[in-house]
C-alpha positions as a printed NumPy array, in Angstrom:
array([[ 130.411, -185.781,  -42.98 ],
       [ 128.025, -185.632,  -45.189],
       [ 128.231, -188.885,  -48.038],
       [ 129.337, -185.706,  -51.091],
       [ 131.592, -184.585,  -49.034],
       [ 133.419, -187.714,  -48.096],
       [ 132.635, -188.698,  -51.887],
       [ 135.073, -185.445,  -52.853],
       [ 137.572, -185.787,  -50.219],
       [ 139.119, -189.365,  -52.102],
       [ 139.382, -187.869,  -55.14 ],
       [ 142.603, -188.553,  -57.161],
       [ 143.625, -190.472,  -53.766],
       [ 146.272, -193.341,  -54.547],
       [ 145.072, -195.869,  -52.037],
       [ 144.177, -197.913,  -55.349],
       [ 141.073, -198.802,  -56.742],
       [ 137.849, -196.592,  -55.266],
       [ 134.749, -196.818,  -56.168],
       [ 132.162, -194.673,  -55.877],
       [ 128.075, -195.968,  -54.878],
       [ 129.359, -199.003,  -55.361],
       [ 126.956, -201.89 ,  -54.032],
       [ 127.795, -204.457,  -51.46 ],
       [ 125.815, -206.925,  -53.181],
       [ 128.605, -207.29 ,  -55.629],
       [ 131.2  , -207.916,  -52.838],
       [ 129.377, -210.392,  -50.678],
       [ 128.423, -214.042,  -51.586],
       [ 125.122, -213.694,  -49.726],
       [ 124.854, -210.887,  -53.197],
       [ 122.612, -208.896,  -50.786],
       [ 123.567, -205.466,  -49.826],
       [ 123.229, -201.727,  -50.62 ],
       [ 125.779, -198.764,  -51.98 ],
       [ 128.436, -197.613,  -50.122],
       [ 129.625, -194.291,  -50.516],
       [ 133.064, -195.337,  -50.972],
       [ 134.664, -198.515,  -51.277],
       [ 138.437, -198.805,  -51.728],
       [ 140.577, -202.044,  -53.426],
       [ 144.183, -201.641,  -52.218],
       [ 146.582, -203.467,  -53.879],
       [ 149.615, -203.143,  -51.371],
       [ 149.998, -203.041,  -48.049],
       [ 150.946, -199.164,  -47.812],
       [ 148.   , -198.348,  -49.848],
       [ 145.972, -200.444,  -47.33 ],
       [ 147.539, -198.545,  -44.269],
       [ 147.391, -195.29 ,  -46.341],
       [ 144.044, -195.549,  -46.316],
       [ 143.162, -196.635,  -43.146],
       [ 144.835, -193.212,  -41.426],
       [ 142.976, -191.271,  -43.9  ],
       [ 139.842, -191.931,  -43.136],
       [ 140.916, -192.296,  -39.351],
       [ 141.949, -189.067,  -39.558],
       [ 139.315, -187.737,  -40.903],
       [ 136.886, -189.513,  -38.69 ],
       [ 135.191, -191.083,  -41.814],
       [ 133.197, -194.669,  -40.447],
       [ 135.58 , -197.214,  -42.14 ],
       [ 134.749, -200.908,  -42.819],
       [ 137.81 , -203.487,  -43.892],
       [ 136.124, -206.37 ,  -45.269],
       [ 137.191, -209.712,  -46.915],
       [ 135.642, -211.586,  -49.056],
       [ 131.625, -211.197,  -47.826],
       [ 131.851, -214.58 ,  -46.898],
       [ 130.175, -214.058,  -43.795],
       [ 128.565, -210.986,  -44.075],
       [ 124.874, -209.664,  -44.495],
       [ 124.836, -205.944,  -45.571],
       [ 121.173, -204.246,  -44.734],
       [ 119.376, -202.727,  -48.245],
       [ 120.426, -199.35 ,  -46.923],
       [ 124.107, -199.776,  -47.968],
       [ 126.927, -198.105,  -45.644],
       [ 127.947, -194.812,  -44.929],
       [ 131.769, -193.54 ,  -44.916],
       [ 134.353, -196.153,  -46.455],
       [ 134.477, -199.45 ,  -47.37 ],
       [ 138.302, -201.771,  -47.636],
       [ 137.727, -204.311,  -49.129],
       [ 141.209, -206.595,  -48.487],
       [ 141.392, -208.892,  -51.205],
       [ 142.312, -209.6  ,  -55.146],
       [ 145.677, -207.327,  -55.129],
       [ 146.636, -207.548,  -51.518],
       [ 147.123, -211.557,  -51.447],
       [ 150.374, -212.967,  -51.822],
       [ 151.667, -215.724,  -50.033],
       [ 155.351, -216.547,  -49.392],
       [ 156.72 , -220.412,  -48.391],
       [ 159.846, -220.587,  -46.14 ],
       [ 160.265, -224.616,  -45.102],
       [ 157.241, -225.328,  -42.658],
       [ 155.837, -221.703,  -42.782],
       [ 153.581, -219.799,  -44.97 ],
       [ 153.377, -216.186,  -44.822],
       [ 150.452, -214.528,  -46.276],
       [ 148.955, -211.078,  -46.633],
       [ 145.422, -210.579,  -45.49 ],
       [ 143.842, -211.07 ,  -48.512],
       [ 144.609, -214.318,  -50.067],
       [ 141.658, -217.084,  -50.1  ],
       [ 141.796, -220.095,  -48.058],
       [ 141.523, -222.073,  -50.665],
       [ 144.239, -220.676,  -52.431],
       [ 146.506, -220.892,  -49.401],
       [ 145.129, -224.761,  -49.314],
       [ 146.139, -225.148,  -52.676],
       [ 149.843, -223.509,  -51.752],
       [ 150.351, -226.095,  -48.754],
       [ 149.436, -228.937,  -50.994],
       [ 152.088, -227.908,  -53.3  ],
       [ 155.115, -227.938,  -50.927],
       [ 153.253, -231.183,  -48.936],
       [ 152.55 , -229.423,  -45.791],
       [ 149.401, -230.618,  -43.814],
       [ 147.017, -229.368,  -41.309],
       [ 145.38 , -226.738,  -43.608],
       [ 143.416, -229.01 ,  -45.197],
       [ 140.388, -227.867,  -42.946],
       [ 140.289, -224.726,  -44.644],
       [ 140.241, -225.616,  -48.187],
       [ 137.128, -225.209,  -48.771],
       [ 136.299, -222.133,  -47.095],
       [ 135.269, -219.172,  -49.069],
       [ 137.148, -216.167,  -47.282],
       [ 139.879, -214.531,  -46.853],
       [ 142.929, -215.45 ,  -44.272],
       [ 141.887, -212.16 ,  -42.425],
       [ 138.83 , -212.306,  -42.13 ],
       [ 139.444, -216.248,  -41.067],
       [ 142.1  , -214.963,  -38.099],
       [ 139.154, -212.246,  -37.38 ],
       [ 136.431, -214.591,  -36.301],
       [ 139.038, -217.756,  -35.37 ],
       [ 137.466, -219.876,  -38.826],
       [ 137.361, -223.779,  -38.811],
       [ 135.445, -226.484,  -40.448],
       [ 135.798, -230.202,  -40.345],
       [ 137.401, -230.426,  -36.419],
       [ 140.122, -227.619,  -37.655],
       [ 140.382, -223.911,  -36.503],
       [ 142.833, -221.353,  -37.421],
       [ 144.233, -221.193,  -34.007],
       [ 145.661, -224.438,  -34.575],
       [ 147.946, -223.576,  -37.583],
       [ 149.165, -219.414,  -36.465],
       [ 152.349, -219.1  ,  -35.584],
       [ 151.979, -214.679,  -35.434],
       [ 149.613, -212.438,  -36.838],
       [ 150.819, -208.899,  -38.128],
       [ 148.513, -205.946,  -37.085],
       [ 147.331, -202.625,  -37.845],
       [ 146.353, -201.284,  -34.427],
       [ 143.876, -198.251,  -33.823],
       [ 147.018, -195.871,  -33.366],
       [ 147.779, -196.775,  -36.839],
       [ 150.994, -198.944,  -35.372],
       [ 152.277, -202.174,  -36.613],
       [ 152.594, -205.107,  -34.301],
       [ 152.872, -208.57 ,  -34.215],
       [ 151.051, -211.139,  -32.054],
       [ 151.906, -214.877,  -31.4  ],
       [ 149.034, -217.594,  -31.415],
       [ 148.594, -216.76 ,  -27.075],
       [ 148.255, -213.709,  -27.538],
       [ 145.233, -213.752,  -30.275],
       [ 143.021, -215.388,  -27.944],
       [ 141.443, -217.203,  -30.526],
       [ 137.98 , -218.997,  -29.353],
       [ 135.11 , -220.236,  -31.172],
       [ 134.245, -217.738,  -34.02 ],
       [ 136.355, -214.818,  -31.837],
       [ 139.539, -213.119,  -31.672],
       [ 141.66 , -210.406,  -30.183],
       [ 140.713, -208.726,  -33.739],
       [ 137.075, -208.52 ,  -33.158],
       [ 138.224, -207.862,  -29.017],
       [ 140.276, -204.74 ,  -30.226],
       [ 138.981, -203.398,  -33.12 ],
       [ 142.763, -204.751,  -34.935],
       [ 143.152, -205.143,  -38.674],
       [ 144.956, -207.585,  -40.106],
       [ 147.991, -207.464,  -42.699],
       [ 149.61 , -210.521,  -42.536],
       [ 149.55 , -214.188,  -41.03 ],
       [ 152.478, -216.719,  -40.779],
       [ 151.558, -220.147,  -40.39 ],
       [ 152.78 , -223.328,  -38.704],
       [ 152.517, -226.452,  -40.834],
       [ 154.034, -229.803,  -41.227],
       [ 155.898, -231.744,  -43.487],
       [ 153.333, -234.896,  -44.839],
       [ 152.521, -236.942,  -48.199],
       [ 151.081, -235.037,  -50.993],
       [ 148.928, -237.79 ,  -51.638],
       [ 147.456, -237.981,  -48.218],
       [ 146.631, -234.228,  -48.345],
       [ 145.651, -234.044,  -51.641],
       [ 142.845, -237.141,  -50.441],
       [ 141.764, -235.192,  -46.924],
       [ 140.9  , -232.509,  -49.444],
       [ 139.096, -234.214,  -51.547],
       [ 137.101, -235.856,  -49.398],
       [ 136.273, -232.072,  -46.836],
       [ 135.099, -231.141,  -51.021],
       [ 133.065, -233.782,  -50.972],
       [ 131.004, -233.522,  -48.12 ],
       [ 130.99 , -229.27 ,  -48.285],
       [ 129.379, -229.313,  -51.883],
       [ 127.155, -232.611,  -51.068],
       [ 125.876, -231.372,  -48.122],
       [ 125.758, -227.573,  -48.663],
       [ 123.601, -225.416,  -50.708],
       [ 126.734, -224.521,  -52.26 ],
       [ 124.375, -223.095,  -55.711],
       [ 122.76 , -220.871,  -54.088],
       [ 124.003, -217.16 ,  -52.629],
       [ 124.965, -217.542,  -48.294],
       [ 126.861, -215.535,  -45.994],
       [ 127.84 , -219.816,  -44.692],
       [ 126.52 , -221.45 ,  -41.893],
       [ 123.845, -218.588,  -40.199],
       [ 123.562, -219.749,  -36.351],
       [ 125.901, -220.207,  -34.39 ],
       [ 126.427, -223.648,  -33.193],
       [ 124.29 , -224.101,  -29.821],
       [ 125.832, -226.166,  -26.914],
       [ 124.924, -229.425,  -27.421],
       [ 123.123, -228.618,  -30.143],
       [ 123.459, -228.705,  -33.866],
       [ 121.527, -225.569,  -35.577],
       [ 120.95 , -227.129,  -38.728],
       [ 118.926, -230.655,  -36.775],
       [ 116.887, -228.298,  -34.048],
       [ 115.812, -225.968,  -37.102],
       [ 114.806, -229.157,  -39.344],
       [ 112.985, -230.609,  -36.109],
       [ 111.268, -227.868,  -35.708],
       [ 109.555, -228.534,  -39.405],
       [ 111.393, -225.661,  -41.222],
       [ 113.46 , -226.956,  -44.044],
       [ 112.196, -225.366,  -47.57 ],
       [ 110.864, -222.179,  -45.114],
       [ 110.423, -219.27 ,  -46.99 ],
       [ 109.518, -215.636,  -47.058],
       [ 110.393, -213.178,  -49.607],
       [ 113.42 , -213.915,  -51.574],
       [ 115.124, -215.986,  -48.875],
       [ 114.939, -219.468,  -48.015],
       [ 115.795, -222.071,  -45.261],
       [ 118.086, -224.421,  -47.514],
       [ 116.378, -227.618,  -48.191],
       [ 119.593, -229.028,  -48.824],
       [ 121.303, -227.881,  -45.117],
       [ 119.116, -226.267,  -42.573],
       [ 121.233, -224.812,  -41.093],
       [ 121.792, -222.242,  -44.167],
       [ 119.156, -219.273,  -45.256],
       [ 120.244, -218.919,  -48.74 ],
       [ 119.306, -216.519,  -51.609],
       [ 116.892, -218.337,  -53.555],
       [ 115.299, -215.009,  -55.615],
       [ 116.57 , -211.755,  -55.079],
       [ 116.3  , -211.831,  -51.275],
       [ 116.75 , -208.174,  -49.536],
       [ 118.281, -208.342,  -46.258],
       [ 115.081, -207.807,  -44.998],
       [ 114.294, -210.874,  -46.294],
       [ 116.669, -212.704,  -44.662],
       [ 116.384, -210.841,  -41.296],
       [ 112.6  , -211.569,  -41.011],
       [ 113.36 , -215.214,  -41.397],
       [ 115.867, -215.498,  -38.813],
       [ 113.666, -213.97 ,  -36.466],
       [ 110.752, -216.294,  -37.367],
       [ 113.469, -219.66 ,  -36.97 ],
       [ 114.473, -217.967,  -33.582],
       [ 110.801, -217.761,  -32.6  ],
       [ 109.953, -221.484,  -33.472],
       [ 113.289, -223.444,  -32.34 ],
       [ 112.946, -221.243,  -29.286],
       [ 109.294, -222.131,  -28.722],
       [ 110.009, -225.853,  -28.827],
       [ 113.47 , -226.65 ,  -27.853],
       [ 114.007, -223.423,  -25.262],
       [ 117.472, -222.892,  -26.805],
       [ 118.007, -219.858,  -28.412],
       [ 119.616, -219.327,  -31.676],
       [ 122.352, -217.08 ,  -31.814],
       [ 123.386, -215.375,  -35.314],
       [ 126.676, -215.676,  -36.647],
       [ 126.866, -213.811,  -39.784],
       [ 127.366, -210.182,  -38.918],
       [ 124.634, -208.036,  -40.15 ],
       [ 125.885, -204.5  ,  -41.48 ],
       [ 124.885, -201.503,  -42.538],
       [ 121.327, -199.533,  -42.327],
       [ 118.203, -199.472,  -43.61 ]])
């Protein structure tokens, strides 16, 4: 289906906010990416599911995204439909030691709710700039904690548009992956199982992790988070630093001066700038240390 036909098919549909030719750079933390034909921002589960069903039934390419914190979108943008599960679909409900979060809830917001209720074990996620749905998809983690450590069950929409629930064990969580990615599932909500703790201790841990993150990571510049996965037995940032690549630049993209594991958008970088720099870093590290750096950020769209 051509772009004009796709856009026309979404006229007067009640799937939430509908945007045409919306620039993806406005919706990713990298601040990079061309236009998508249609963007839908649903405000509840019904709008989300109906938008997905309509796209599937009409064979329109479909991408589900959260906060855009782990995405690198090509300069030509994304064809078809992007459904952004974020600001409108983000309710959080507390029941004893469990917290149910809709997929669009930000991890930082959930961590504040957990703190307010004096519930511990979610401190690790307090500074991750993503949504619950995205965190489940890639089993996000930081500072020794991962989503798999705190998930009771996940509510999903499968490829047949059926709503199902999976337990932690059924989710097949592993390093930066899960059943969601394996089977093309869509996260609707998550039940977290936490433990009672002391407010002051939880607050102190969150402050310590915030300091670590802000002092060591280049949060002052747009990026997609850690650019490379951690190679077994090594640290990507250390390998890149020891290769003499700190501050290396191509176009508007740069290996961060603050943390070499991050490639940042230093000055209106394009996707091509970033991909070129990634390839240079991978080659130098491969030649110097015989270690293959695998990209962690997800690449989408077309040139």
